[in-house]
VOSE-243811 format. One record per residue: chain; residue number from 1; y, z, x of N, C-alpha, C in turn; residue in three letters. Coordinates in nm, 2 decimals. Layout:
N
{r A NUM {Y Z X} {Y Z X} {Y Z X} ALA} ...
//
This chain:
161
{r A 1 {-0.12 0.00 0.09} {0.00 0.00 0.02} {0.12 0.00 0.08} MET} {r A 2 {0.22 -0.07 0.05} {0.35 -0.07 0.13} {0.45 0.03 0.06} THR} {r A 3 {0.55 0.08 0.15} {0.65 0.17 0.09} {0.74 0.07 0.01} LYS} {r A 4 {0.80 0.13 -0.09} {0.93 0.09 -0.15} {1.04 0.11 -0.07} ASN} {r A 5 {1.12 0.01 -0.01} {1.24 0.05 0.06} {1.36 0.02 -0.02} LYS} {r A 6 {1.45 0.11 0.00} {1.56 0.11 -0.08} {1.65 -0.03 -0.03} ALA} {r A 7 {1.70 -0.09 -0.12} {1.78 -0.21 -0.10} {1.91 -0.18 -0.06} LYS} {r A 8 {1.96 -0.24 0.05} {2.10 -0.20 0.11} {2.21 -0.28 0.02} LYS} {r A 9 {2.31 -0.21 0.00} {2.44 -0.27 -0.08} {2.50 -0.37 0.00} LYS} {r A 10 {2.53 -0.47 -0.05} {2.61 -0.59 0.01} {2.74 -0.58 -0.05} VAL} {r A 11 {2.84 -0.57 0.05} {2.99 -0.55 0.01} {3.03 -0.42 -0.05} GLY} {r A 12 {3.15 -0.44 -0.10} {3.20 -0.30 -0.17} {3.17 -0.30 -0.31} SER} {r A 13 {3.18 -0.17 -0.37} {3.16 -0.16 -0.49} {3.30 -0.16 -0.58} SER} {r A 14 {3.40 -0.18 -0.52} {3.54 -0.17 -0.56} {3.57 -0.33 -0.62} THR} {r A 15 {3.61 -0.32 -0.74} {3.65 -0.44 -0.79} {3.81 -0.47 -0.78} ILE} {r A 16 {3.89 -0.37 -0.82} {4.04 -0.40 -0.80} {4.09 -0.26 -0.78} ALA} {r A 17 {4.21 -0.25 -0.70} {4.28 -0.12 -0.66} {4.43 -0.16 -0.74} LEU} {r A 18 {4.48 -0.02 -0.77} {4.63 -0.03 -0.81} {4.69 0.03 -0.70} ASN} {r A 19 {4.74 -0.03 -0.59} {4.81 0.03 -0.48} {4.95 0.07 -0.52} LYS} {r A 20 {5.01 0.00 -0.62} {5.15 0.04 -0.65} {5.14 0.16 -0.73} LYS} {r A 21 {5.05 0.22 -0.79} {5.05 0.32 -0.87} {5.08 0.45 -0.78} ALA} {r A 22 {5.01 0.45 -0.68} {5.02 0.57 -0.58} {5.16 0.59 -0.51} ARG} {r A 23 {5.22 0.46 -0.52} {5.37 0.46 -0.46} {5.45 0.50 -0.55} HIS} {r A 24 {5.43 0.48 -0.68} {5.53 0.50 -0.79} {5.52 0.63 -0.87} GLU} {r A 25 {5.40 0.68 -0.86} {5.36 0.81 -0.94} {5.30 0.93 -0.85} TYR} {r A 26 {5.32 1.05 -0.89} {5.24 1.16 -0.84} {5.11 1.15 -0.93} PHE} {r A 27 {4.99 1.14 -0.87} {4.86 1.17 -0.93} {4.82 1.31 -0.94} VAL} {r A 28 {4.82 1.37 -1.07} {4.78 1.50 -1.10} {4.65 1.50 -1.12} GLU} {r A 29 {4.58 1.42 -1.20} {4.42 1.45 -1.22} {4.37 1.29 -1.22} GLU} {r A 30 {4.23 1.28 -1.20} {4.18 1.16 -1.20} {4.05 1.17 -1.28} LYS} {r A 31 {4.02 1.07 -1.37} {3.90 1.08 -1.46} {3.84 0.94 -1.44} TYR} {r A 32 {3.71 0.94 -1.45} {3.62 0.83 -1.45} {3.58 0.80 -1.58} GLU} {r A 33 {3.62 0.69 -1.63} {3.60 0.63 -1.77} {3.52 0.49 -1.76} VAL} {r A 34 {3.44 0.48 -1.87} {3.40 0.34 -1.89} {3.47 0.24 -1.98} GLY} {r A 35 {3.43 0.12 -1.96} {3.52 0.00 -2.03} {3.43 -0.07 -2.13} LEU} {r A 36 {3.48 -0.10 -2.25} {3.40 -0.18 -2.34} {3.44 -0.33 -2.31} GLU} {r A 37 {3.35 -0.39 -2.25} {3.38 -0.54 -2.21} {3.30 -0.65 -2.28} LEU} {r A 38 {3.34 -0.78 -2.26} {3.27 -0.88 -2.31} {3.20 -0.95 -2.20} GLN} {r A 39 {3.11 -1.03 -2.22} {3.02 -1.08 -2.12} {3.09 -1.16 -2.01} GLY} {r A 40 {3.19 -1.25 -2.06} {3.26 -1.33 -1.96} {3.35 -1.24 -1.88} TRP} {r A 41 {3.40 -1.14 -1.93} {3.48 -1.04 -1.84} {3.41 -0.98 -1.74} GLU} {r A 42 {3.29 -0.95 -1.75} {3.19 -0.89 -1.64} {3.17 -1.01 -1.56} VAL} {r A 43 {3.13 -1.12 -1.57} {3.13 -1.22 -1.49} {3.25 -1.25 -1.40} LYS} {r A 44 {3.37 -1.25 -1.47} {3.49 -1.26 -1.38} {3.51 -1.16 -1.30} SER} {r A 45 {3.48 -1.02 -1.33} {3.49 -0.90 -1.26} {3.40 -0.92 -1.13} MET} {r A 46 {3.27 -0.97 -1.15} {3.19 -1.01 -1.05} {3.25 -1.10 -0.95} ARG} {r A 47 {3.32 -1.17 -0.99} {3.38 -1.30 -0.90} {3.53 -1.23 -0.85} ALA} {r A 48 {3.56 -1.11 -0.89} {3.69 -1.06 -0.84} {3.82 -1.10 -0.90} GLY} {r A 49 {3.80 -1.15 -1.01} {3.93 -1.21 -1.08} {4.00 -1.13 -1.16} LYS} {r A 50 {4.03 -1.01 -1.13} {4.10 -0.92 -1.22} {4.21 -0.85 -1.15} VAL} {r A 51 {4.32 -0.82 -1.23} {4.44 -0.76 -1.17} {4.48 -0.64 -1.25} ASP} {r A 52 {4.49 -0.52 -1.20} {4.55 -0.41 -1.28} {4.68 -0.35 -1.23} ILE} {r A 53 {4.75 -0.43 -1.15} {4.88 -0.39 -1.09} {4.99 -0.35 -1.20} GLY} {r A 54 {4.98 -0.41 -1.31} {5.09 -0.37 -1.41} {5.03 -0.31 -1.53} ASP} {r A 55 {4.91 -0.27 -1.53} {4.83 -0.21 -1.63} {4.87 -0.08 -1.66} ALA} {r A 56 {4.84 -0.01 -1.79} {4.85 0.12 -1.81} {4.78 0.16 -1.93} TYR} {r A 57 {4.76 0.29 -1.96} {4.68 0.33 -2.08} {4.74 0.38 -2.19} VAL} {r A 58 {4.72 0.35 -2.30} {4.78 0.40 -2.41} {4.68 0.46 -2.52} PHE} {r A 59 {4.72 0.57 -2.59} {4.65 0.62 -2.70} {4.68 0.59 -2.83} MET} {r A 60 {4.59 0.55 -2.94} {4.62 0.50 -3.05} {4.50 0.56 -3.13} ARG} {r A 61 {4.52 0.62 -3.24} {4.43 0.68 -3.35} {4.31 0.77 -3.27} ASN} {r A 62 {4.35 0.84 -3.17} {4.27 0.92 -3.09} {4.16 0.85 -3.00} GLY} {r A 63 {4.20 0.72 -2.97} {4.13 0.65 -2.87} {4.22 0.61 -2.76} GLU} {r A 64 {4.15 0.58 -2.64} {4.22 0.52 -2.53} {4.18 0.38 -2.49} ALA} {r A 65 {4.31 0.30 -2.48} {4.29 0.17 -2.45} {4.37 0.12 -2.31} PHE} {r A 66 {4.30 0.02 -2.24} {4.36 -0.03 -2.13} {4.44 -0.16 -2.17} LEU} {r A 67 {4.57 -0.15 -2.14} {4.65 -0.26 -2.17} {4.71 -0.31 -2.05} PHE} {r A 68 {4.74 -0.45 -2.05} {4.80 -0.53 -1.97} {4.73 -0.56 -1.83} ALA} {r A 69 {4.59 -0.54 -1.83} {4.51 -0.57 -1.72} {4.46 -0.72 -1.75} ALA} {r A 70 {4.47 -0.80 -1.66} {4.44 -0.95 -1.67} {4.31 -0.98 -1.60} THR} {r A 71 {4.23 -1.02 -1.68} {4.10 -1.07 -1.64} {4.09 -1.21 -1.65} VAL} {r A 72 {4.09 -1.30 -1.56} {4.10 -1.44 -1.55} {3.97 -1.50 -1.59} VAL} {r A 73 {3.95 -1.57 -1.69} {3.82 -1.63 -1.72} {3.77 -1.72 -1.62} PRO} {r A 74 {3.65 -1.75 -1.61} {3.60 -1.83 -1.50} {3.60 -1.98 -1.56} LEU} {r A 75 {3.58 -2.09 -1.49} {3.59 -2.22 -1.54} {3.46 -2.25 -1.60} ASN} {r A 76 {3.35 -2.18 -1.56} {3.23 -2.22 -1.60} {3.18 -2.12 -1.74} VAL} {r A 77 {3.29 -2.06 -1.82} {3.27 -1.98 -1.92} {3.21 -2.08 -2.04} ALA} {r A 78 {3.14 -2.01 -2.12} {3.10 -2.07 -2.24} {3.21 -2.14 -2.33} SER} {r A 79 {3.18 -2.25 -2.38} {3.28 -2.31 -2.46} {3.31 -2.25 -2.60} THR} {r A 80 {3.21 -2.18 -2.65} {3.21 -2.13 -2.79} {3.28 -1.99 -2.78} HIS} {r A 81 {3.31 -1.94 -2.67} {3.37 -1.79 -2.68} {3.53 -1.81 -2.64} VAL} {r A 82 {3.60 -1.75 -2.72} {3.75 -1.75 -2.69} {3.77 -1.64 -2.60} VAL} {r A 83 {3.83 -1.67 -2.49} {3.86 -1.58 -2.39} {4.01 -1.55 -2.38} CYS} {r A 84 {4.05 -1.43 -2.42} {4.17 -1.37 -2.40} {4.19 -1.28 -2.28} ASP} {r A 85 {4.26 -1.33 -2.18} {4.27 -1.25 -2.06} {4.36 -1.14 -2.06} PRO} {r A 86 {4.43 -1.13 -2.15} {4.52 -1.00 -2.17} {4.49 -0.90 -2.27} HIS} {r A 87 {4.38 -0.92 -2.33} {4.35 -0.83 -2.46} {4.34 -0.68 -2.41} ARG} {r A 88 {4.36 -0.59 -2.49} {4.34 -0.45 -2.48} {4.20 -0.41 -2.48} SER} {r A 89 {4.15 -0.34 -2.39} {4.01 -0.30 -2.37} {4.00 -0.15 -2.38} ARG} {r A 90 {3.90 -0.11 -2.48} {3.88 0.02 -2.51} {3.82 0.10 -2.40} LYS} {r A 91 {3.87 0.22 -2.37} {3.79 0.31 -2.25} {3.71 0.41 -2.34} LEU} {r A 92 {3.60 0.42 -2.27} {3.50 0.52 -2.31} {3.50 0.65 -2.25} LEU} {r A 93 {3.55 0.75 -2.34} {3.58 0.88 -2.29} {3.52 0.98 -2.38} MET} {r A 94 {3.50 1.11 -2.34} {3.44 1.21 -2.44} {3.57 1.26 -2.53} LYS} {r A 95 {3.55 1.32 -2.63} {3.63 1.35 -2.74} {3.72 1.47 -2.67} ARG} {r A 96 {3.67 1.56 -2.60} {3.75 1.66 -2.54} {3.85 1.63 -2.45} ARG} {r A 97 {3.81 1.52 -2.37} {3.90 1.47 -2.27} {4.01 1.39 -2.34} GLU} {r A 98 {3.97 1.30 -2.45} {4.07 1.23 -2.52} {4.18 1.33 -2.58} LEU} {r A 99 {4.14 1.45 -2.64} {4.22 1.53 -2.71} {4.32 1.60 -2.62} ASP} {r A 100 {4.26 1.67 -2.48} {4.35 1.71 -2.40} {4.44 1.62 -2.33} ARG} {r A 101 {4.41 1.49 -2.31} {4.51 1.39 -2.26} {4.61 1.36 -2.35} LEU} {r A 102 {4.57 1.35 -2.48} {4.68 1.32 -2.57} {4.78 1.42 -2.60} SER} {r A 103 {4.74 1.54 -2.59} {4.83 1.65 -2.58} {4.93 1.66 -2.46} GLY} {r A 104 {4.87 1.62 -2.35} {4.95 1.63 -2.22} {5.04 1.52 -2.23} LEU} {r A 105 {5.00 1.40 -2.28} {5.08 1.28 -2.29} {5.22 1.32 -2.38} LEU} {r A 106 {5.21 1.37 -2.50} {5.28 1.39 -2.60} {5.38 1.51 -2.54} ASP} {r A 107 {5.34 1.61 -2.49} {5.42 1.73 -2.45} {5.50 1.74 -2.31} ARG} {r A 108 {5.41 1.69 -2.22} {5.45 1.73 -2.09} {5.51 1.61 -2.00} GLU} {r A 109 {5.52 1.48 -2.07} {5.59 1.36 -1.99} {5.50 1.30 -1.91} GLY} {r A 110 {5.37 1.31 -1.90} {5.29 1.25 -1.82} {5.24 1.11 -1.88} TYR} {r A 111 {5.18 1.02 -1.81} {5.15 0.88 -1.84} {5.01 0.86 -1.77} THR} {r A 112 {4.92 0.77 -1.84} {4.81 0.74 -1.78} {4.81 0.60 -1.72} LEU} {r A 113 {4.77 0.57 -1.59} {4.76 0.45 -1.54} {4.61 0.43 -1.47} VAL} {r A 114 {4.56 0.31 -1.45} {4.45 0.28 -1.39} {4.46 0.29 -1.25} PRO} {r A 115 {4.38 0.36 -1.17} {4.40 0.35 -1.01} {4.29 0.25 -0.97} LEU} {r A 116 {4.18 0.23 -1.01} {4.07 0.15 -0.96} {3.98 0.11 -1.06} ALA} {r A 117 {3.91 -0.01 -1.03} {3.80 -0.06 -1.10} {3.68 -0.08 -1.01} LEU} {r A 118 {3.57 -0.03 -1.05} {3.45 -0.04 -0.96} {3.32 -0.04 -1.02} TYR} {r A 119 {3.23 -0.07 -0.95} {3.09 -0.07 -1.00} {3.01 0.06 -0.99} TRP} {r A 120 {2.94 0.11 -1.08} {2.87 0.23 -1.09} {2.73 0.17 -1.13} SER} {r A 121 {2.64 0.15 -1.04} {2.51 0.08 -1.08} {2.56 -0.06 -1.13} LYS} {r A 122 {2.51 -0.09 -1.26} {2.55 -0.21 -1.31} {2.65 -0.19 -1.42} SER} {r A 123 {2.73 -0.08 -1.41} {2.83 -0.07 -1.50} {2.97 -0.06 -1.44} TRP} {r A 124 {3.07 -0.11 -1.51} {3.21 -0.12 -1.47} {3.28 0.01 -1.51} VAL} {r A 125 {3.32 0.08 -1.41} {3.39 0.21 -1.44} {3.55 0.20 -1.39} LYS} {r A 126 {3.62 0.26 -1.46} {3.76 0.27 -1.43} {3.80 0.40 -1.37} ALA} {r A 127 {3.88 0.43 -1.28} {3.95 0.56 -1.22} {4.08 0.57 -1.29} GLU} {r A 128 {4.11 0.64 -1.39} {4.24 0.64 -1.45} {4.31 0.77 -1.40} ILE} {r A 129 {4.44 0.77 -1.38} {4.50 0.88 -1.33} {4.60 0.95 -1.43} GLY} {r A 130 {4.62 1.08 -1.44} {4.72 1.14 -1.51} {4.83 1.16 -1.41} LEU} {r A 131 {4.94 1.07 -1.44} {5.04 1.07 -1.34} {5.17 1.11 -1.40} VAL} {r A 132 {5.29 1.14 -1.31} {5.42 1.17 -1.33} {5.50 1.09 -1.24} LYS} {r A 133 {5.61 1.03 -1.28} {5.69 0.94 -1.20} {5.75 1.00 -1.08} GLY} {r A 134 {5.75 0.92 -0.97} {5.84 0.98 -0.85} {5.99 0.93 -0.86} LYS} {r A 135 {6.05 1.02 -0.80} {6.22 0.98 -0.80} {6.21 0.89 -0.66} LYS} {r A 136 {6.34 0.85 -0.64} {6.37 0.75 -0.54} {6.35 0.83 -0.40} HIS} {r A 137 {6.40 0.96 -0.39} {6.38 1.03 -0.27} {6.26 1.08 -0.23} HIS} {r A 138 {6.17 1.08 -0.33} {6.02 1.12 -0.31} {5.96 1.00 -0.26} ASP} {r A 139 {5.99 0.88 -0.29} {5.94 0.76 -0.23} {5.98 0.75 -0.08} LYS} {r A 140 {6.10 0.79 -0.06} {6.16 0.79 0.08} {6.09 0.88 0.18} ARG} {r A 141 {6.07 1.00 0.11} {5.98 1.10 0.20} {5.85 1.05 0.21} GLN} {r A 142 {5.78 0.99 0.14} {5.64 0.93 0.16} {5.66 0.83 0.27} ASP} {r A 143 {5.74 0.74 0.28} {5.77 0.64 0.38} {5.79 0.71 0.52} VAL} {r A 144 {5.87 0.82 0.52} {5.89 0.90 0.64} {5.77 0.96 0.69} LYS} {r A 145 {5.70 1.01 0.61} {5.56 1.07 0.65} {5.46 0.96 0.71} GLU} {r A 146 {5.45 0.84 0.64} {5.36 0.74 0.69} {5.42 0.68 0.83} ARG} {r A 147 {5.55 0.67 0.84} {5.59 0.63 0.97} {5.56 0.71 1.07} ASP} {r A 148 {5.59 0.84 1.05} {5.57 0.95 1.16} {5.42 0.95 1.19} TRP} {r A 149 {5.33 0.94 1.09} {5.18 0.95 1.12} {5.15 0.83 1.21} LYS} {r A 150 {5.21 0.71 1.18} {5.17 0.59 1.25} {5.22 0.61 1.38} ARG} {r A 151 {5.35 0.67 1.41} {5.41 0.68 1.55} {5.33 0.79 1.62} GLU} {r A 152 {5.29 0.89 1.56} {5.21 0.99 1.63} {5.07 0.94 1.68} LYS} {r A 153 {5.03 0.86 1.60} {4.88 0.81 1.63} {4.91 0.72 1.76} ASP} {r A 154 {5.01 0.65 1.75} {5.04 0.56 1.86} {5.06 0.64 1.99} ARG} {r A 155 {5.15 0.74 1.98} {5.18 0.82 2.09} {5.04 0.88 2.15} MET} {r A 156 {4.96 0.94 2.07} {4.84 1.00 2.11} {4.74 0.88 2.17} MET} {r A 157 {4.74 0.77 2.14} {4.67 0.65 2.19} {4.70 0.63 2.31} LYS} {r A 158 {4.84 0.63 2.33} {4.88 0.61 2.48} {4.88 0.72 2.58} HIS} {r A 159 {4.88 0.84 2.51} {4.85 0.97 2.61} {4.71 0.97 2.64} LYS} {r A 160 {4.61 0.92 2.60} {4.48 0.92 2.62} {4.44 0.83 2.72} ASN} {r A 161 {4.52 0.73 2.75} {4.48 0.63 2.84} {4.48 0.65 2.98} ARG} 
//
C-alpha cells in the first residue's frame, strides 16, 4: 500500500486585497464571512478578475450585503446567464454578529469595508473590517513611521556589512 501524500498548494489563496482600506481607516475588528455567489463569479475569481478597492458593506433588513465590488465576467461565460459585474452580494454571517454590527454601525459611527477575498478550501471567504475613518494627520503619521522603518532597516543593513 502507498501512503497518501498531501498535495502542495500552488500559488496563493488570496484573491483580492483592499490596500486602500488600511490607509484610509483604523481597523478595529475583523470578521471572516462567506459570500453568496453565482457560478460565473466563482470562475472569474479563480481567474483573478475581481476588484474590491471601492467596495463597502451595508446592512438592510438585518442582512449584510457587499456593494460596489466588481467581478468582471469571463469571455467564455455561458450565453444564457445574464452577468451583472456590479451586483450586491449577500454576506453569510451569524445572526449574533449581524445584530452586534448593526448596533455599532448605528450608534458609534463605524463602517464596514472588505479587507480581502481569499479561498478557504473550495469556498470564497471575505475578511471584512469594522473601521473608523482616519484624519489627515493620522495618515501623515503612518507615512512617517513607514519611512522611519525603511530608513532604520537600511542603516542596519549597511552597519552589518
